[in-house]
KEKEFI-743172 format. One line per 10 residues: number of its first residue (from 1); their letters; for each residue x, y, z of N, C-alpha, C. Coordinates in steps of 0.001 Angstrom, whole numbers. Example, Ala and Ser with C-alpha at 12.3 -4.5 7.8 and 13.67 -1.06 7.14 Angstrom:
1	AS	13190,-5690,7800,12300,-4500,7800,13200,-3300,7800 | 12850,-2250,7080,13670,-1060,7140,12900,30,7870
***
This chain:
1	XXXXXXXXXX	-2632,-23223,39248,-3733,-22789,40112,-4446,-23999,40698 | -4864,-23903,41957,-5593,-24995,42598,-7011,-25064,42066 | -7539,-26306,41953,-8910,-26493,41501,-9838,-26820,42659 | -9454,-26427,43895,-10241,-26784,45071,-11604,-26125,45085 | -11790,-25079,44267,-13051,-24352,44292,-14044,-24884,43275 | -13716,-25994,42602,-14604,-26443,41544,-14549,-27954,41413 | -15483,-28506,40654,-15492,-29936,40375,-14279,-30264,39511 | -13581,-31376,39746,-12449,-31751,38903,-12861,-31859,37443 | -11849,-31758,36531,-12121,-31735,35102,-12971,-32919,34645 | -12692,-34115,35195,-13427,-35275,34703,-14863,-35327,35192
11	XXXXXXXXXX	-15229,-34394,36076,-16611,-34336,36543,-17314,-33074,36065 | -16557,-32148,35447,-17160,-30908,34955,-18043,-31225,33746 | -19048,-30391,33547,-19981,-30600,32440,-19435,-29946,31186 | -18320,-30430,30675,-17684,-29836,29500,-18480,-30181,28261 | -18872,-29148,27530,-19673,-29379,26342,-21132,-29363,26698 | -21774,-28209,26522,-23166,-28060,26917,-24110,-28868,26060 | -25342,-28995,26531,-26314,-29846,25839,-26744,-29256,24512 | -26579,-27939,24346,-27087,-27324,23120,-25971,-26977,22148 | -24854,-27723,22195,-23766,-27475,21246,-24219,-27595,19797 | -25163,-28507,19546,-25599,-28722,18172,-26307,-27513,17591
21	XXXXXXXXXX	-26789,-26606,18458,-27515,-25434,17977,-26584,-24253,17691 | -25285,-24425,17944,-24361,-23310,17783,-23857,-23204,16361 | -23264,-22020,16072,-22610,-21847,14785,-21424,-22802,14713 | -21040,-23209,13495,-19931,-24155,13347,-18676,-23658,14062 | -18050,-24545,14807,-16802,-24198,15483,-16981,-23672,16885 | -18186,-23235,17259,-18413,-22721,18607,-18647,-23880,19569 | -18324,-23661,20835,-18436,-24722,21828,-18876,-24130,23157 | -19752,-24855,23858,-20202,-24440,25185,-19580,-25360,26225 | -18946,-24764,27232,-18411,-25519,28367,-19112,-25064,29639 | -19403,-26026,30516,-20064,-25726,31780,-19183,-26167,32946
31	XXXXXXXXXX	-19168,-25346,33990,-18373,-25649,35173,-19202,-25357,36428 | -19307,-26352,37301,-20056,-26190,38555,-19071,-25813,39661 | -19330,-24693,40320,-18466,-24240,41402,-18704,-25102,42628 | -17643,-25766,43105,-17788,-26662,44250,-17659,-25920,45566 | -16830,-24885,45591,-16579,-24166,46836,-16271,-22717,46512 | -16953,-21825,47177,-16729,-20411,46929,-15478,-19940,47651 | -14652,-19188,46922,-13502,-18533,47524,-13782,-17043,47527 | -13805,-16434,48676,-14122,-15010,48793,-13114,-14193,47992 | -13618,-13291,47189,-12756,-12421,46396,-12406,-12964,45028 | -12845,-14178,44711,-12549,-14764,43402,-13553,-14256,42366
41	XXXXXXXXXX	-13125,-13308,41575,-13970,-12742,40525,-14181,-13769,39413 | -15261,-13584,38673,-15583,-14495,37586,-14492,-14480,36514 | -13986,-13278,36161,-12977,-13223,35099,-11685,-13916,35535 | -11320,-13784,36821,-10117,-14448,37311,-10318,-15963,37383 | -11511,-16373,37774,-11810,-17802,37809,-11663,-18405,36403 | -12223,-17724,35405,-12160,-18236,34045,-10731,-18215,33506 | -9944,-17224,33919,-8560,-17183,33468,-7778,-18394,33981 | -8139,-18833,35182,-7522,-20044,35696,-7942,-21282,34918 | -9185,-21312,34480,-9687,-22444,33707,-9162,-22435,32271 | -8959,-21217,31726,-8539,-21080,30321,-7287,-20204,30248
51	XXXXXXXXXX	-6144,-20719,30665,-4922,-19902,30744,-4418,-19398,29402 | -4861,-20005,28316,-4401,-19551,26999,-5239,-18403,26450 | -6298,-18051,27147,-7130,-16912,26742,-6846,-15772,27705 | -6526,-14596,27179,-6175,-13478,28043,-7382,-13014,28863 | -7084,-12412,29977,-8154,-11927,30848,-8988,-10864,30147 | -8339,-10040,29340,-9067,-8989,28598,-10105,-9608,27673 | -9720,-10669,26977,-10656,-11336,26066,-11781,-11997,26850 | -11452,-12611,27973,-12495,-13236,28800,-13478,-12191,29309 | -12985,-11031,29694,-13881,-9952,30123,-14803,-9533,28984 | -14261,-9514,27757,-15100,-9171,26614,-16176,-10222,26398
61	XXXXXXXXXX	-15809,-11504,26536,-16804,-12568,26404,-17934,-12381,27426 | -17560,-12041,28667,-18565,-11859,29725,-19504,-10713,29361 | -18934,-9591,28911,-19740,-8420,28564,-20629,-8675,27350 | -20182,-9579,26473,-20968,-9902,25278,-22050,-10940,25564 | -22118,-11435,26811,-23124,-12423,27163,-22744,-13843,26807 | -21465,-14060,26442,-21013,-15409,26121,-20723,-16222,27377 | -20761,-15557,28527,-20589,-16238,29810,-21820,-15960,30668 | -22390,-17002,31251,-23536,-16838,32157,-23267,-17578,33462 | -23939,-17124,34500,-23904,-17816,35791,-25347,-18184,36122 | -25606,-19472,36249,-26963,-19975,36468,-27929,-19508,35381
71	XXXXXXXXXX	-27401,-19436,34164,-28226,-19089,33011,-28424,-17613,32781 | -27836,-16757,33605,-28030,-15314,33486,-26719,-14606,33184 | -26771,-13567,32347,-25559,-12775,32095,-25134,-12040,33361 | -23856,-11709,33443,-23353,-11054,34650,-22187,-10152,34288 | -21409,-9757,35299,-20284,-8850,35101,-18971,-9583,35394 | -17860,-9073,34854,-16561,-9699,35141,-16234,-9723,36628 | -16746,-8754,37389,-16424,-8663,38816,-17298,-9559,39690 | -18293,-10219,39100,-19188,-11089,39880,-18396,-12212,40547 | -18754,-12540,41805,-18093,-13622,42547,-19035,-14818,42640 | -18771,-15877,41870,-19658,-17050,41900,-19686,-17704,43284
81	XXXXXXXXXX	-20835,-18245,43624,-21009,-18938,44907,-20929,-20437,44695 | -20754,-21167,45786,-20733,-22628,45712,-22032,-23129,45104 | -21954,-24049,44158,-23125,-24600,43503,-23519,-23873,42238 | -22983,-22676,41986,-23312,-21933,40762,-22831,-22701,39535 | -23597,-22568,38441,-23226,-23177,37170,-22725,-22066,36235 | -21454,-22132,35915,-20848,-21158,34996,-20802,-21786,33615 | -21349,-21068,32657,-21389,-21571,31286,-20692,-20561,30376 | -19739,-21031,29560,-19010,-20150,28649,-19120,-20686,27237 | -19483,-19804,26328,-19562,-20149,24912,-18299,-19638,24232 | -17496,-20548,23741,-16219,-20193,23131,-16371,-20059,21623
91	XXXXXXXXXX	-15967,-18922,21073,-16006,-18761,19616,-15039,-19731,18954 | -15174,-19931,17649,-14233,-20818,16955,-12816,-20316,17138 | -11863,-21191,17396,-10484,-20746,17542,-9932,-20253,16217 | -9013,-19286,16239,-8397,-18835,14996,-7528,-19944,14423 | -7159,-19838,13152,-6278,-20865,12576,-5008,-20995,13408 | -4554,-22220,13587,-3357,-22447,14390,-2134,-22752,13549 | -2322,-22860,12242,-1210,-23147,11366,-1235,-22210,10165 | -54,-21950,9639,95,-21102,8464,-390,-21837,7221 | -1061,-21123,6339,-1558,-21723,5104,-483,-21619,4023 | 65,-22729,3540,1060,-22655,2460,411,-22133,1177
101	XXXXXXXXXX	1133,-21264,472,615,-20710,-778,1706,-20740,-1840 | 1311,-21072,-3051,2252,-21163,-4167,2524,-19757,-4712 | 3376,-19033,-4005,3774,-17682,-4397,5233,-17743,-4838 | 5571,-17239,-6031,6954,-17341,-6522,7953,-16673,-5575 | 9115,-17314,-5405,10198,-16783,-4591,11448,-16624,-5450 | 12183,-15541,-5230,13462,-15338,-5889,14546,-15848,-4938 | 14943,-17104,-5120,15865,-17757,-4200,17310,-17453,-4596 | 18094,-16960,-3634,19495,-16648,-3910,20452,-17624,-3229 | 19935,-18396,-2270,20768,-19408,-1617,19847,-20413,-934 | 20268,-21697,-980,19496,-22705,-269,20355,-23932,2
111	XXXXXXXXXX	20273,-24439,1213,20833,-25738,1553,19857,-26415,2512 | 20277,-27469,3204,19333,-28194,4051,19025,-27478,5362 | 19748,-26384,5647,19548,-25664,6902,18996,-24248,6709 | 19336,-23624,5593,18974,-22223,5379,18355,-22009,4006 | 17546,-20963,3936,16991,-20486,2668,17109,-18973,2673 | 17655,-18415,1613,17761,-16954,1496,17070,-16528,209 | 16242,-15508,305,15506,-15014,-864,15795,-13534,-1087 | 15557,-13100,-2306,15556,-11687,-2626,14103,-11237,-2556 | 13728,-10630,-1432,12333,-10232,-1227,11943,-9147,-2228 | 10769,-9328,-2804,10251,-8349,-3763,9451,-7272,-3040
121	XXXXXXXXXX	9202,-6188,-3730,8405,-5099,-3159,6937,-5508,-3065 | 6212,-4878,-2154,4768,-5038,-2095,4260,-6262,-1365 | 5129,-6983,-661,4680,-8168,68,5220,-8111,1489 | 4360,-8411,2454,4794,-8373,3855,5442,-9707,4212 | 6218,-9690,5289,7016,-10870,5639,6198,-11987,6259 | 5259,-11655,7128,4484,-12692,7808,3126,-12123,8198 | 2149,-12981,8492,813,-12489,8837,817,-11635,10105 | 49,-10566,10068,-128,-9732,11255,-1293,-10254,12095 | -2137,-11089,11496,-3247,-11730,12209,-3413,-13131,11601 | -4012,-14066,12326,-4014,-15469,11910,-4602,-15742,10536
131	XXXXXXXXXX	-5565,-14946,10091,-6208,-15244,8813,-5570,-14527,7640 | -4538,-13726,7874,-3888,-13014,6769,-3092,-13994,5914 | -3118,-13791,4606,-2388,-14653,3681,-1568,-13792,2724 | -982,-14457,1717,-176,-13774,692,1037,-13058,1284 | 1710,-13721,2218,2922,-13175,2815,4112,-14061,2443 | 5319,-13570,2742,6518,-14369,2517,6428,-15690,3289 | 5925,-15629,4509,5809,-16832,5324,4926,-17878,4646 | 3814,-17446,4049,2948,-18387,3330,3689,-19012,2154 | 4473,-18185,1435,5214,-18685,280,6294,-19670,687 | 7010,-19350,1765,8089,-20214,2232,7534,-21546,2744
141	XXXXXXXXXX	6382,-21493,3409,5754,-22718,3908,5397,-23658,2763 | 5074,-23110,1607,4768,-23930,432,6049,-24496,-175 | 7098,-23682,-196,8341,-24074,-872,9133,-25123,-95 | 9267,-24925,1202,10146,-25772,2012,9371,-26896,2678 | 9941,-28090,2660,9309,-29225,3327,9384,-29090,4838 | 10419,-28405,5310,10611,-28258,6747,11125,-26859,7055 | 10617,-26274,8145,11056,-24958,8602,11213,-25002,10114 | 12066,-24122,10631,12184,-24039,12087,10859,-23584,12671 | 10580,-23995,13883,9284,-23686,14489,9255,-22312,15115 | 10314,-21925,15831,10306,-20642,16499,9224,-20582,17563
151	XXXXXXXXXX	8891,-19377,17979,7883,-19199,19025,6521,-18791,18477 | 6441,-18534,17178,5196,-18067,16561,4859,-18978,15387 | 3723,-19696,15438,3384,-20618,14347,3138,-19924,13015 | 2962,-18603,13052,2714,-17870,11815,3977,-17197,11279 | 5143,-17521,11905,6411,-17003,11404,7439,-18132,11305 | 7074,-19296,10786,8034,-20406,10752,9266,-20051,9934 | 10429,-20205,10542,11681,-19984,9834,12118,-18542,9693 | 11219,-17596,9903,11531,-16183,9654,12554,-15685,10680 | 13710,-15232,10201,14774,-14772,11089,14735,-13269,11334 | 14242,-12512,10376,14206,-11046,10493,13201,-10511,9481
161	XXXXXXXXXX	12810,-9266,9658,11778,-8670,8802,12354,-7604,7891 | 11689,-7395,6769,11890,-6225,5932,10526,-5565,5755 | 10510,-4237,5656,9248,-3531,5435,8597,-4015,4139 | 7306,-3786,4032,6536,-4273,2885,7182,-3921,1553 | 7649,-2695,1388,8194,-2265,107,9712,-2175,94 | 10366,-2705,1134,11819,-2813,1119,12183,-4157,510 | 13084,-4129,-453,13490,-5341,-1150,14814,-5866,-587 | 15196,-7069,-1028,16528,-7549,-713,16601,-8834,71 | 17796,-9092,625,18109,-10364,1260,17267,-10583,2507 | 16636,-11740,2545,15864,-12146,3711,16205,-13604,4006
171	XXXXXXXXXX	16517,-13898,5262,17014,-15211,5653,15948,-16014,6392 | 15831,-17295,6029,14860,-18207,6644,15605,-19443,7125 | 15282,-19907,8320,15912,-21112,8882,15016,-22322,8650 | 15629,-23421,8245,14870,-24637,8000,14818,-25556,9218 | 15816,-25457,10089,15845,-26312,11269,15912,-25467,12532 | 15490,-26051,13647,15526,-25325,14914,16955,-24992,15320 | 17883,-25905,15051,19275,-25636,15420,19828,-24466,14617 | 19579,-24466,13322,20039,-23343,12498,19422,-22035,12979 | 18149,-22099,13370,17441,-20893,13809,18098,-20292,15052 | 18295,-21117,16085,18820,-20532,17324,20275,-20118,17178
181	XXXXXXXXXX	21019,-20820,16331,22414,-20430,16122,22519,-19097,15370 | 21672,-18892,14378,21664,-17603,13669,21095,-16506,14565 | 20035,-16839,15325,19448,-15853,16241,20483,-15355,17241 | 21366,-16236,17673,22423,-15841,18606,23379,-14860,17946 | 23640,-15046,16661,24500,-14100,15947,23823,-12736,15827 | 22527,-12733,15551,21796,-11457,15513,21849,-10789,16881 | 21636,-11568,17939,21630,-11020,19290,22992,-10430,19655 | 24052,-11084,19231,25398,-10597,19533,25879,-9542,18538 | 25061,-9233,17570,25335,-8213,16555,26568,-8544,15726 | 26765,-9832,15463,27868,-10240,14604,27419,-10439,13158
191	XXXXXXXXXX	26117,-10366,12902,25603,-10398,11533,25789,-9015,10934 | 26390,-8947,9773,26637,-7670,9097,25560,-7452,8046 | 24694,-6483,8286,23613,-6167,7353,23972,-4912,6581 | 23932,-4990,5265,24263,-3842,4419,23069,-3499,3529 | 22636,-2261,3621,21540,-1755,2794,22063,-706,1816 | 21358,-556,714,21663,489,-261,20440,1374,-377 | 20653,2695,-343,19527,3628,-422,19881,4810,-1312 | 18852,5388,-1877,18980,6629,-2649,18285,7720,-1851 | 19051,8731,-1438,18521,9783,-567,18467,11125,-1296 | 17609,11988,-811,17488,13331,-1375,18618,14222,-854
201	XXXXXXXXXX	19087,15113,-1718,20111,16076,-1314,21509,15488,-1333 | 22501,16370,-1185,23898,15942,-1132,24342,15873,325 | 24620,14669,785,25036,14472,2174,26451,15003,2343 | 26667,15852,3334,27953,16548,3508,29070,15605,3943 | 28806,14785,4955,29843,13897,5489,29971,12640,4639 | 31196,12112,4544,31398,10875,3802,30834,9680,4568 | 30688,9815,5864,30131,8751,6680,29932,9239,8090 | 29050,8571,8814,28789,8969,10194,27986,7862,10862 | 27835,7993,12178,26981,7095,12949,25840,7909,13539 | 24622,7485,13260,23430,8153,13787,22942,7344,14983
211	XXXXXXXXXX	22934,7965,16129,22509,7297,17368,21326,8075,17932 | 20134,7682,17519,18915,8359,17944,17844,7322,18272 | 17380,7286,19512,16375,6281,19885,15056,6493,19159 | 14289,5408,19034,13011,5444,18323,11912,4838,19180 | 10683,5273,18893,9508,4724,19568,8336,4742,18594 | 7388,3831,18750,6182,3896,17919,5404,5171,18198 | 4800,5713,17164,3940,6887,17336,2791,6514,18271 | 2448,7378,19227,1423,7014,20216,35,6773,19638 | -228,7287,18444,-1576,7132,17904,-1647,6239,16667 | -495,5710,16209,-510,4820,15059,705,3911,15093
221	XXXXXXXXXX	519,2659,14678,1640,1726,14618,2370,1816,13282 | 1900,2684,12405,2469,2782,11068,3630,3756,10975 | 3989,4382,12079,5013,5417,12017,5846,5405,13295 | 7142,5691,13168,8035,5775,14320,8416,7242,14552 | 8775,7559,15799,9126,8937,16137,10461,8983,16876 | 11079,10168,16834,12306,10455,17558,11972,11238,18820 | 12880,11280,19791,12635,12109,20974,12475,13576,20579 | 11619,14271,21304,11397,15696,21058,11437,16431,22388 | 11240,17735,22320,11259,18541,23543,10166,18094,24509 | 9047,17639,23966,7945,17166,24813,7417,15848,24250
231	XXXXXXXXXX	8151,14748,24456,7723,13458,23905,6419,12981,24519 | 5584,12271,23763,4338,11730,24323,4618,10806,25501 | 3734,10850,26481,3924,10019,27667,3980,8533,27336 | 3196,8126,26327,3100,6712,26010,4327,6199,25269 | 5164,7103,24761,6283,6692,23918,7327,5929,24725 | 7695,4745,24238,8725,3930,24857,9913,3873,23908 | 10899,4733,24139,12032,4840,23225,13047,3724,23481 | 13589,3196,22376,14617,2168,22445,15821,2599,21611 | 16980,2122,22016,18214,2473,21328,18141,2113,19852 | 18627,3016,19001,18669,2777,17558,19933,3421,17004
241	XXXXXXXXXX	20769,2610,16357,22066,3090,15867,22240,2659,14418 | 22594,3624,13569,22819,3370,12145,24150,3974,11719 | 24956,3193,11034,26186,3700,10408,25919,3860,8916 | 26373,4976,8339,26199,5147,6898,27505,5577,6245 | 27634,5253,4960,28771,5682,4149,28243,6150,2800 | 28714,7302,2358,28307,7815,1058,28954,6978,-46 | 28133,6548,-1006,28651,5842,-2182,29007,6849,-3268 | 28052,7741,-3582,28308,8754,-4608,27314,9901,-4474 | 27790,11096,-4721,26928,12279,-4699,26577,12690,-6125 | 25346,13117,-6295,24855,13624,-7570,24214,14981,-7324
251	XXXXXXXXXX	23841,15652,-8378,23105,16911,-8216,21728,16603,-7629 | 21553,16940,-6345,20264,16769,-5694,20041,15428,-5017 | 20999,14488,-5162,20789,13155,-4600,22111,12559,-4127 | 22014,11562,-3257,23186,10826,-2782,22803,9362,-2615 | 23690,8482,-3106,23494,7058,-2819,24361,6697,-1615 | 23830,5848,-747,24526,5509,504,24442,4021,789 | 25435,3561,1540,25387,2241,2152,25040,2431,3614 | 24134,1608,4119,23662,1734,5494,23918,431,6244 | 24427,589,7471,24743,-576,8295,24039,-427,9647 | 22855,-999,9794,22144,-883,11078,22831,-1701,12165
261	XXXXXXXXXX	23047,-1083,13309,23615,-1774,14461,22504,-2343,15345 | 21310,-1784,15210,20125,-2285,15908,19055,-2546,14852 | 17944,-3121,15258,16933,-3513,14276,15555,-2966,14569 | 15450,-1657,14780,14145,-1052,15071,13324,-873,13796 | 12016,-879,13954,11110,-646,12835,11397,701,12185 | 11534,712,10859,11745,1931,10070,13026,2680,10450 | 13936,2015,11128,15119,2696,11666,15900,3467,10605 | 16250,2814,9502,17069,3464,8483,16330,4637,7857 | 15053,4470,7641,14255,5528,7005,14163,6758,7893 | 13885,6535,9182,13758,7660,10111,15109,8343,10321
271	XXXXXXXXXX	16164,7570,10461,17478,8155,10714,17957,9018,9560 | 17795,8557,8334,18235,9381,7203,17368,10631,7073 | 16089,10497,7335,15215,11677,7318,15610,12667,8406 | 16071,12139,9547,16401,13003,10683,17607,13886,10427 | 18464,13514,9471,19621,14360,9142,19349,15179,7878 | 18078,15232,7476,17683,16082,6357,17804,15434,5000 | 17947,14100,4945,18113,13409,3665,17208,12178,3593 | 15904,12408,3515,14980,11262,3442,15219,10452,2179 | 14805,9211,2208,14961,8349,1042,13980,8747,-52 | 14439,8680,-1267,13584,8958,-2413,12326,8086,-2322
281	XXXXXXXXXX	11181,8712,-2506,9920,7980,-2525,9298,7711,-1171 | 10041,7983,-77,9539,7638,1262,8629,8742,1786 | 7393,8742,1299,6448,9810,1644,6133,9856,3133 | 6238,8732,3830,5931,8697,5258,6909,9538,6067 | 8140,9634,5589,9166,10368,6340,9794,11499,5534 | 9005,12087,4633,9440,13311,3965,10048,13152,2596 | 10177,11949,2087,10720,11745,753,9674,11961,-327 | 10147,12166,-1555,9231,12419,-2679,9452,11405,-3794 | 8375,11006,-4471,8539,10155,-5656,9326,10902,-6729 | 10020,10165,-7587,10754,10797,-8681,10357,10150,-10001
291	XXXXXXXXXX	10410,10941,-11046,10103,10467,-12392,11301,10723,-13296 | 11236,10225,-14501,12280,10494,-15485,12378,11989,-15753 | 11248,12668,-15791,11242,14119,-15984,11974,14816,-14840 | 11742,14389,-13616,12397,14998,-12457,13919,14882,-12548 | 14403,13753,-13031,15840,13492,-13013,16571,13965,-14254 | 15862,14069,-15367,16543,14404,-16631,16037,15677,-17287 | 14867,16140,-16870,14285,17313,-17524,13435,16978,-18721 | 13306,15712,-19056,12471,15293,-20178,11976,13875,-19922 | 11062,13409,-20775,10572,12043,-20637,9314,11956,-19798 | 9063,10783,-19283,7824,10487,-18574,7757,11209,-17224
301	XXXXXXXXXX	6526,11600,-16884,6290,12202,-15568,5746,11175,-14571 | 5592,9935,-15013,5122,8882,-14118,6206,8561,-13088 | 5844,8464,-11813,6857,8151,-10798,7531,6805,-11074 | 8836,6799,-10963,9570,5543,-11090,9376,4711,-9827 | 9333,5396,-8707,9175,4722,-7439,8365,5608,-6502 | 7396,5033,-5803,6533,5800,-4911,6639,5318,-3467 | 7663,4546,-3184,7929,4103,-1815,9434,4206,-1580 | 9883,3907,-382,11277,4123,-20,12248,3394,-949 | 13246,4132,-1443,14289,3546,-2294,15332,2903,-1392 | 14987,1746,-859,15818,1058,129,15881,-424,-213
311	XXXXXXXXXX	17099,-959,-211,17308,-2351,-619,18305,-3015,318 | 17929,-4175,857,18842,-4952,1698,19788,-5718,778 | 20976,-5149,558,21839,-5666,-496,22665,-6885,-76 | 23202,-6856,1153,24061,-7968,1583,23788,-8353,3028 | 24034,-9623,3303,23963,-10137,4664,25173,-11051,4856 | 25994,-10703,5827,27187,-11516,6115,27045,-12137,7502 | 27255,-13434,7576,27143,-14157,8842,28007,-15401,8780 | 28046,-16140,9861,28699,-17440,9888,27642,-18512,9706 | 27879,-19421,8779,26897,-20494,8562,26693,-21230,9885 | 25441,-21392,10301,25175,-21928,11646,25637,-23373,11854
321	XXXXXXXXXX	25773,-24156,10787,26167,-25554,10910,27598,-25763,10383 | 27883,-25280,9177,29218,-25441,8594,30254,-24562,9285 | 29790,-23510,9971,30660,-22585,10699,31701,-21942,9781 | 31274,-21632,8553,32122,-20917,7599,31439,-19604,7235 | 32232,-18590,6828,31623,-17311,6437,30625,-17505,5303 | 29509,-16824,5425,28467,-16898,4399,28054,-15479,4031 | 28171,-15141,2753,27767,-13819,2279,26641,-13986,1267 | 25524,-13342,1547,24346,-13403,685,24136,-12042,57 | 23875,-11997,-1225,23731,-10721,-1929,22550,-10778,-2880 | 21820,-9664,-2946,20667,-9550,-3847,20862,-8332,-4741
331	XXXXXXXXXX	20708,-8472,-6047,20878,-7333,-6952,19795,-6289,-6749 | 20112,-5054,-7125,19136,-3973,-7011,17889,-4293,-7831 | 16711,-3962,-7306,15493,-4135,-8102,15494,-3162,-9282 | 14715,-3470,-10298,14732,-2698,-11548,14430,-1220,-11331 | 13490,-900,-10440,13112,504,-10240,14283,1308,-9675 | 14957,761,-8672,16085,1478,-8087,17253,1557,-9061 | 17497,488,-9805,18576,517,-10799,18297,1560,-11870 | 17036,1716,-12233,16658,2736,-13221,16995,4134,-12710 | 16722,4401,-11439,17041,5712,-10871,18548,5933,-10864 | 19315,4937,-10452,20784,5063,-10440,21305,5328,-11847
341	XXXXXXXXX	20781,4622,-12834,21225,4821,-14219,20940,6242,-14686 | 19777,6776,-14321,19436,8148,-14724,20314,9166,-14005 | 20619,8902,-12738,21523,9805,-12000,22912,9790,-12644 | 23391,8613,-13012,24696,8500,-13644,24722,9219,-14993 | 23613,9127,-15722,23577,9707,-17057,23291,11200,-17093 | 22671,11734,-16037,22217,13122,-16122,22545,13997,-14917 | 23030,13435,-13823,23203,14264,-12636,24567,14085,-11949 | 25548,13601,-12662,26883,13478,-12071,27482,14866,-11851 | 28312,14974,-10854,28935,16259,-10511,30216,16465,-11328
***
């Protein structure tokens, strides 16, 4: 953008006289308009001055009185005139780097380019906002001396996500070269991802491919939806394909191997629910918790698992540097293994 409408940066009054009176981290910048351009709104002018701050946020600053023209609050649509003094008070910037945290990791593979862990239940992969902590990303930042940078400073090295309570293989890149080479394999769908799940009911087919697009629920980001007779206008459906194979059928349950061809949020959970066989414990998509009493007719009534019985068991890819096949495997978590053992002992056909 041209700066012909204002004093050059080295002549602007950056840093107001009353900075010392502000809360820690806040800063006042002043800009004198040198030449009025007809139609140049205040919010657009500021967006040109601060390209890293979205126009929506700048409009909020204006409405909150953090921006003044000649010492007076105004509106985003106001058009400053030549000689006007625009003053903006910038809140403290959010953290720009991930905070390393000493959180234990179950490492299943590591070399100078890659790190693979067996993700535990109950932990999210990376921060959803800059100040969030206690994520896999925080733990990995503490463990590894170097990680790939990627495009998000709060997701260093993270190659793919698993839901908070989904366990299993998760891959992290240590170098930028390893990252882009593995990312290319994900993009070309040459990475073979294998999941293991325990589903309700006896699945009739030995295997099938589920091809049903998914979209975020229009009123919540916590749930995905399938197309319906009257889909919400806001819904943006994307292709979602899952291949499944039955491992074993039991009375009332089936264990399956799942091979996602795409990587949509909650894809495996929604797809299995859509064919009438939700995952055990997946209350969000119709599954129910199970206890020892439920599976055997006796024993504890405490739920063994209260979230989706889903585990990322294997990941097959080509090593990005050695260019040799690499297979990563994570054993079933104790809760899921307990359910399988009870099914084997009490519900075989």
